[in-house]
C-alpha distance (Angstrom), angle and dihedral (degrees) to the residues before:
residue distance angle dihedral
X1 . . .
X2 3.77 . .
X3 3.79 135.3 .
X4 3.81 114.0 -113.8
X5 3.81 132.4 -173.7
X6 3.80 92.9 -138.3
X7 3.80 121.6 108.8
X8 3.84 111.8 -167.1
X9 3.79 115.7 -140.5
X10 3.84 127.8 -123.7
X11 3.82 111.3 -28.2
X12 3.83 96.7 -8.2
X13 3.81 124.1 122.9
X14 3.82 130.0 -160.6
X15 3.83 112.7 -141.8
X16 3.77 130.7 -171.5
X17 3.83 104.9 -145.6
X18 3.81 120.3 -130.1
X19 3.80 116.9 -107.4
X20 3.79 115.0 -95.8
X21 3.79 115.0 -109.0
X22 3.82 113.4 -102.2
X23 3.79 96.4 -171.4
X24 3.84 133.6 36.9
X25 3.81 123.3 -126.4
X26 3.80 89.6 -99.8
X27 3.83 92.3 52.9
X28 3.80 102.0 -100.6
X29 3.83 111.5 146.0
X30 3.82 113.5 -128.1
X31 3.85 115.0 -143.6
X32 3.82 118.4 -128.7
X33 3.82 92.2 -110.8
X34 3.83 91.9 58.1
X35 3.79 98.5 45.1
X36 3.79 115.7 114.2
X37 3.77 120.9 -142.4
X38 3.81 109.8 -106.0
X39 3.76 116.2 -114.6
X40 3.79 95.1 -146.5
X41 3.75 135.3 70.8
X42 3.78 146.8 148.6
X43 3.80 124.0 -87.2
X44 3.80 109.9 -117.2
X45 3.83 101.5 174.7
X46 3.80 135.3 8.0
X47 3.80 131.6 -157.7
X48 3.80 123.6 -127.9
X49 3.79 94.9 -101.4
X50 3.80 131.4 -123.4
X51 3.77 124.7 -61.3
X52 3.80 96.4 -96.3
X53 3.83 98.8 21.1
X54 3.82 119.1 68.1
X55 3.80 117.8 -157.7
X56 3.83 116.7 -96.9
X57 3.80 98.1 -168.2
X58 3.79 121.7 71.9
X59 3.79 136.6 -166.7
X60 3.80 110.7 -72.4
X61 3.83 96.7 28.0
X62 3.80 116.0 135.9
X63 3.82 107.8 -133.7
X64 3.80 143.1 -175.6
X65 3.83 118.1 -138.0
X66 3.80 138.7 175.9
X67 3.79 124.7 -85.3
X68 3.83 95.9 -116.1
X69 3.80 100.3 23.7
X70 3.79 102.0 102.3
X71 3.77 146.1 54.8
X72 3.79 118.0 -121.8
X73 3.81 117.8 -132.3
X74 3.78 132.1 174.9
X75 3.81 121.5 -144.7
X76 3.81 122.5 -179.6
X77 3.79 91.3 -17.6
X78 3.84 96.0 -51.0
X79 3.78 124.2 109.5
X80 3.81 121.0 -129.5
X81 3.77 137.9 171.5
X82 3.78 124.9 -133.8
X83 3.80 118.7 -160.4
X84 3.78 144.0 150.1
X85 3.78 116.1 -89.6
X86 3.81 89.5 -119.4
X87 3.83 88.9 64.3
X88 3.80 91.0 63.1
X89 3.79 109.8 95.7
X90 3.80 102.2 -166.9
X91 3.80 146.1 -7.6
X92 3.80 111.5 -127.2
């Protein structure tokens, strides 16, 4: 997990996506063009929440999120996702 100078607002969460698998369990190497984006990651920063809804995720949580539920951003050469807390499906 890395330290970032981004503070999400309200109910937004900043997630560092997990690295895509490059090899299957049986040892077959997956080419870059066939890799799927992982749908899990680690929470790097959390907003303060809404007035009547406190945040349930915290920094360091491993989470599952939807395929099209986030916005990709790049900060200092690293890729992150920013999304609303309601777009997170589960905490692992």
